[in-house]
N, C-alpha and C positions, 0 to 999 in steps of 0.2 A: 122668569129666569132671574136669578140673583147671583151675586158674586162678582168675580174679577171682570173689570172693564165693562160693567153694565151700561154705563152712559154712552161709551163709545160704540158698543154693539147695537144699541137701539137708536143711535143718532140717525138723522135723516139722510137719505141718499144724496151724495155729493153731486153738485152740478157738473163738475169736471175734475178729473185728475189723470195724470199719465204715469206709467210705470214701465220700466224696461229692465230685463235681466238676461241679455242674450249670450253671455259668456258660457261656453261649455266648460264645466268644472269637473275635474277628476280628482278624487281625494282618496288617500290610502297610503299604505306603506310600500316602500321599494318601487317608487314610480319614477325616480330620476333617470334610471336606465332606459325608460321608455319614452323619453322626451322627444326623440326624433320620430318614432313611430306615431305618436299622438299628434305632433305638429304637422306631419305630412298630410294628415286628414284635413287640415285647414288651408292647404295649398302651398305650404312652405317647401322650397327646394334648396335654396342657398341662404344660410342663416347667419346673421350678425348677432353674436352673443354679447349682451351688455351686462356689466357687473361693476364691482368696485374692488379696490386693492385688498381690503380686509377679507372679503369673501374669497378672493383668489387665493389668499394665504391659507385658508382652511382646507383647500383641496376640492371644494364643491364645484368650482368652475370646471376643473378638469373632469370631474365625474359627469357633469351635465354635457360637456362637450363630447365626451365619449358616447353618451346616450344619443346625442344628435346624429353622430356619424354611424353608430350601430343601427339606427333606424333608417339608414339609406339616404340621409340628407348630407349636403356639403356644408362645411363650416367656412364661411367667407372670411371671418376675422373675429377677434375678441377685443372688445373695448372694456378695460377694467379700471377706468380712472374717474368714475362718477364720485363727486364729493358728497358730504353729508347733506347739504342743501344744493340741489342742482341749479344751474343757471343757464341763461341763453347761450353763452359761449360753448358750454359743454354739449348741449343738445345739437348745436351747429356742427361741432366736431364729429359727433356720432353720425349725423346725417351724411356728412361729407365722406366719412369712412365707408358707409354703406354704398354710396355711389362709386367710390374708387375701387371697391372690392367686388362689385357686381352682386351685392346682396339683394335678395328679393323679399326678405322677411326679417323680423326682429324677435329675439328671445331675451327677456329680461330676467335675470337671476339676482334678487336682492330685496331691499326694503323699499319704502315709498319713493325715495329719491331716485333709485335705479329704475323703478318701473315708470315713474313719471317722466324721467329722462327719455326712456325708450318710446313712450307715447308721443312726446313732442318731437323727438327726432324723426319718428315715422311720419308725422304731419309735415315737417320740413322736407323730408325725403320725397314725399308724394306731391306736395303743393308748393314747395319753395318758401321764400320769405324768411323772416326772423321770428323767433319765438314771441317776442313782445307784440309783433304785428297781429298775432292771432289771439291776443288777450280777450277774454269775454266768453259768452255762452252762445252756442248755436250759430257760430259765425263761419263754419267751414263751408267750402263750395258745395253747392247743391246740384243734384241731377236735374236736367231739364225734362222731367217726365210728368210734371204736374203734381207729383206727390211731395216734393220738397225734401227728399231724402238726401242726407249728406253723402257725398261720393266716398266710396270705400278707400281705406288706406291699405297698405301692405299688411299681410298677416302678422299678428303680434301675439306671442304667448308669454305668460308670466309665471315664474316660480318664486313665490314670496319666501324670504328668509326671516321675515318678522311677521308677527300676527297683530297688525295694528291698522295700517292705512286702508287695507282692502283695495288698493289701487289695481290689483289684478282683475277686478270685476267692475271697476267704476268708470264713469264717463268723463272724468275730469283729471287734470294734472295741475300741480302747484309748482311754480318755477320762481326762482329768486332773481331779482334785478339787484346785483351787488352795488352798482353805482348809485342807484336811487334808494337803496335800503328798503325795498318793499318786496313782498311776495304777491304774485298775481296768479290768476287762475284761468285755465283754458278748459272749456267743457263742451262736448258735443257727443252725440251717440256714436259717431264713427271712431272716436278714440277708445271705445270700450274694447278691451282685448278679446280675441276670439277664443283663447284657451287659457285656463288657469290650472296649474298642477299643484295640488296641496299635499305635500309629503312632509311629515314631521321630521324626517331626516334633515331637511333643509333648515330647520330651526334649532337643531340640537347643539350647535356651536354658539348659539346666541347667548351672550352673557345675561345673567339674571336681571341686572339693572335695565338692559334694553328690552328684555321680555316684559318687565314691569311697565316701562314708559310706553311701549307700543301697545300693550294690552289696555292701558288707560285711554289711549287714542280710540281703540275699538269700543270701549265702554262709552266714551263720549259720543261716538257716532250713534250707538244704539239708543242712548237716552235722548239725545237731541232729535234723533229721527222720530221717536215716538211722540214728542211734545211739539214738533214743528207745526207751524200754522198750515203747512201743506200736507198734513197727515192724510193717510188714506188706508183702506183695508189691506191692500197688498203690502204696503210699507210697514204697517203694524205687525203683520205676521213675521216679517224678517227681523224687525227691531226687537220684538219680544223674545223670540227664540235665541237671537244673538246674545241678549242680556242674560238669559237663563244659562247659556253655555259659559259665558264669562264669569258669572257668579260661581259656577261649579268648578271652573278650571284655572282661573287666572292665578290665584295664589299657589296652587300646585305647580303650575308651569314655571313660576318664578322661584319657588323654594326647593323644587325637585326638578332641576333642569333635564335629568335623564328620563323623566316621565313622558314617554312618547304619546300616551293617550291624552294627557293634558295639553301637550304642545300641539298635537293634531287637532284637538277640539278647539283650541284658540285660533288656529288657522281658519277653521270653518266659521267660527264666530265672527272673526274680522271680515271675512268675505260676505257674510250675511248682513252685518251691521252697516256696511257702506252702500249697499244696493239702493236703499230708499233715497239716496241723494239725487237720483234722476228725477225725483219729485221735489227737490229742493229741501230735503230733510236734514238741515244742519241748524246752526244757531249761533248765539253770541259767545259761547265758550270758544268756538273756533275763531270767531271774529276777534276776540281778545287775544287769542294765542298766535295768530298769524303775524301781527306786528312784533310780538316778543321774539319770534324767530328771525324776522327781517332786520330788526334793529339791535338785538342783543344776542343773536345766535342761540336762543334757547331751543333745545330739541322740542319738536312739536308735541310729542306725547307728554313730556314733562310739563310744558305750558298748559296743556289741557287738564292734566291732573290737578294743577294748582287752581286754574280758573273755573273748573266745572262746579265745585260746591257753591261758590258765590253766585254763579248764574242760576243755579237751581233755586236758591233762596229768593233771588230777585224775581225770576219768572213766576214762581209759585205764589208770590204776593200780588200777582197781577189780576187775580180773579178766580172765582170758584171753578170755572171750566178748565183753566190751566192747572189749578191745584189738583183737580180730579185726575188728570193725566199722570201727574207725579204720584198720586195715591196708588194708581195701578202698578207703577214700577216699584213702589215701596212694598206693596203686597207681594209682588213676584219675588222680591228679595227677602221676604219673611220678616219685614220690619213692622213694628207697632207704631202707628202714627196718630195717636189720640189727639195730639196738639197740632202744631204747624207741620204739615207734611214736608214742606220745603226744608225746614231745619232738620227734621228727622232724616230725610234722605241725604242732605248735604253732610250732616255729621257722620253718617255711615260711609260716605265717599271719603271724607277726610281720614277716618280711621283706616280704611282700606289703603289709602295712599301711604300712610305711616307704616302699615304692616308690610308694604312692598318696598320700603326703604327709599322712597322718592322724596324730593323736596316738597315742602308744603307752602312755601312763601316765595313770591317773586324776588324778594330781596336776596334770597339764597342763591339765585341763579343770575345775579348781576343787574337786575332791573332796578332803576332808581326812580324816585319821585319826580326828579327833574325831567325825566323822559315821558311823563304821563301825557302832556299835550300831543306829542308826536304819536304816541301809542293810540290815543283816542282818535286822532285823524285817520289813522290806518284802519281802526276797527269800524268807524262810522262808514267808511268807504268800502268795506268788505261785503261781498255778495251774501255771505252767510247771515248778516244782520237782517236782510230783507225777509227771511222766513222764520225769524225768531218769534215765538208765540206772543211776546210782549214787545212793543215798539220802544226802544230805548232812546233817550236823549244823549247828547254828548256828555252832559253832567252825570247821567246815570252810569255811563261807561267809565268815566273818570273815577267815580266813587267805587266802582267794582275793582278797578286797578288799585286804588288806595287801600281798600280792605284786603286785597290779596298781597300787598307788600308786607 
């Protein structure tokens, strides 16, 4: 056999990996009206709808609320005050509202911040405590049944209005500590939503700039997922198909906002690209970007768009085995890589970022050279650094920040 991904296909059988994709996904047109009917299948009866003020103003919240009640469910309340970067205080408010109104389930309508807020609010609603107390991975209470399973949370459904984070099918949430100026992560299988509804109508009001930045987040997930040190066969399948969909649809989704097919395909791509993170499939593009958001309020997708090319060049220089993974991706994208594959792929990403109208330098979004020490500290401590294919030093990360300025 010759051709695409030969080395990976013929690699030895891995000693161990884990993979989980339990979310029931329904995708297609005109699904918002069936939100209640579908969520009832997951055990929901009295729903707290979580969203933000911008989405509320588009009329989407009212449409989904009507779909909830038309499906025979009760609407306990609507919380529409999730900010761009959610924080512990917000999720505590959502959990308290759920208790006060007798909710038994959560439905998140929005982007990554909305969905992550609903996830962590569900955690607090079920197990109590504060968001920061649950920081880390696989720390949720376990059933005393010998299997070590995390205790179930209340039913959670997500309707994404952006095609980027894929939080509607992921096991993790990212929350901001505004006082400490850090973003932290909470991850466990019980956080994975039970239902995701992917309807392009939910993204048609998304401005092109946001479609571009969230799409670059999805691309970063797909690329980092494929080259992660924790790669596996299941994750490869998701990452590669996600990247193919992004390649075919992202620019159309940005430049032709009314193109329902492109917007719908990007929703599917984003949900595919994030699933391998249950295997640890992220990397230092995310590690570099999280502190940019925490310290400088840089939108996550924008930070990834800026940091991804440099991390590709850095990682690809780490050895032939890593470069071979990037060569697979370059081939999928139709790129000729006779020379350094890292530079070829990175230059392609830079050109894509320009075509999408996004910033290409950290200095354009307020990041300063004086802030590099604090940024490096955050990146070194980020969990995504642990699964990067090349182990970076603090100076490596500082140099990546300097080059991105």
